[in-house]
C-alpha positions in Angstrom: 0.0 0.0 0.0 1.2 3.5 -0.8 0.8 6.6 1.3 1.5 10.1 -0.1 1.4 13.2 2.0 1.6 16.7 0.4 1.0 20.4 1.2 -0.1 23.0 -1.2 -1.2 26.6 -1.3 -4.8 27.6 -2.4 -5.1 30.1 -5.2 -6.1 33.5 -3.7 -9.2 33.6 -6.0 -10.5 30.2 -4.7 -14.2 30.6 -4.1 -15.6 29.7 -0.7 -17.7 26.9 -2.1 -14.8 25.3 -3.8 -13.7 23.5 -0.7 -17.1 21.7 -0.4 -16.8 20.8 -4.1 -13.2 19.5 -3.6 -14.3 17.4 -0.6 -17.3 15.9 -2.4 -15.3 14.9 -5.4 -12.5 13.5 -3.2 -14.9 11.4 -1.2 -16.6 10.1 -4.4 -13.4 9.4 -6.3 -11.5 8.0 -3.2 -14.4 5.7 -2.3 -14.5 4.3 -5.9 -10.7 3.8 -5.9 -10.3 2.4 -2.3 -8.3 5.4 -1.2 -8.4 6.7 2.3 -6.9 9.8 3.9 -7.3 13.1 5.7 -7.5 16.6 4.3 -7.0 19.8 6.3 -7.5 23.3 5.0 -6.5 26.4 7.0 -7.9 29.0 4.6 -4.6 29.3 2.8 -3.0 25.8 2.6 -4.0 22.2 2.1 -2.4 19.3 3.9 -3.5 15.9 2.7 -2.6 12.3 3.1 -3.7 9.6 0.6 -3.3 5.9 1.0 -4.3 2.8 -0.9 -3.2 0.7 -3.8 -0.1 2.3 -5.3 -1.2 2.9 -8.9 -4.5 4.3 -7.8 -2.9 6.6 -5.2 -0.4 7.9 -7.8 -3.2 8.5 -10.3 -5.2 10.4 -7.7 -2.2 12.5 -6.7 -1.4 13.4 -10.3 -5.0 14.5 -10.7 -4.8 16.6 -7.5 -1.4 18.1 -8.4 -2.8 19.2 -11.8 -5.8 20.9 -10.2 -5.6 24.7 -10.9 -7.3 25.6 -7.6 -4.0 25.3 -5.8 -0.3 25.8 -6.5 3.1 24.9 -5.0 2.3 21.3 -4.4 5.1 19.8 -2.3 5.3 16.1 -1.6 6.2 15.7 2.1 6.3 11.9 1.9 5.7 8.9 -0.3 6.0 5.6 1.5 5.1 2.0 1.2 3.0 1.2 4.3 1.6 -2.1 5.5 -1.5 -0.8 7.2 -3.8 2.2 6.7 -3.4 5.2 9.0 -6.8 6.6 8.2 -9.1 3.6 8.6 -12.0 3.5 6.2 -12.4 7.2 5.7 -12.8 8.0 2.0 -11.7 11.5 3.0 -11.9 12.9 6.5 -11.5 16.6 6.5 -11.4 19.7 8.6 -11.2 23.4 7.8 -8.8 24.7 10.4 -10.0 28.1 11.5 -13.7 27.5 11.1 -13.9 26.3 14.6 -12.0 28.3 17.1 -9.5 27.7 19.8 -9.2 24.3 21.3 -12.1 23.0 19.2 -9.9 22.6 16.1 -7.0 21.0 17.9 -9.3 18.7 19.8 -11.0 17.6 16.6 -7.7 17.0 14.8 -6.3 15.2 17.8 -9.3 13.0 17.8 -9.1 12.3 14.1 -5.5 11.4 14.4 -5.7 9.5 17.7 -5.6 6.1 16.0 -2.8 7.0 13.5 0.1 4.6 14.5 2.7 6.6 12.6 3.7 9.3 15.2 5.4 11.5 12.6 2.1 11.5 10.5 0.1 12.2 13.7 2.4 15.1 14.6 2.3 16.6 11.1 -1.5 16.9 11.1 -1.6 18.1 14.7 1.0 20.7 14.2 -0.7 22.0 11.0 -3.9 22.5 13.1 -2.1 24.4 15.8 -0.2 26.7 13.4 -3.3 28.6 12.5 -4.1 29.2 16.2 -0.6 30.5 16.9 -0.8 33.1 14.1 
């Protein structure tokens, strides 16, 4: 199984409803392809992990990287893994900053509680906390 994690920057002109469209398409496509993962959006950046059958994950990532709604896509990791970190979620998500204060960090902490890879867990938890610190 392949797990790819990336970060990217949303285009400034990204409409507010685009996030809901991205999430709906991600859930639909990922479910069909057997891909699981987590997507966080802080109003400026996306942080996402995808995992599943290697060819399908690569194809999904290529589609995502070519999406004009974001830029500066940087792969943070691409690893062969033996087990899924994100259970059976076709795409769990959270918009960091919609909820305030501890609500966001508690939610992301809860979403990542079962993630066995402590580096992956720390990556998503840190991303959620960065917006609070700003």
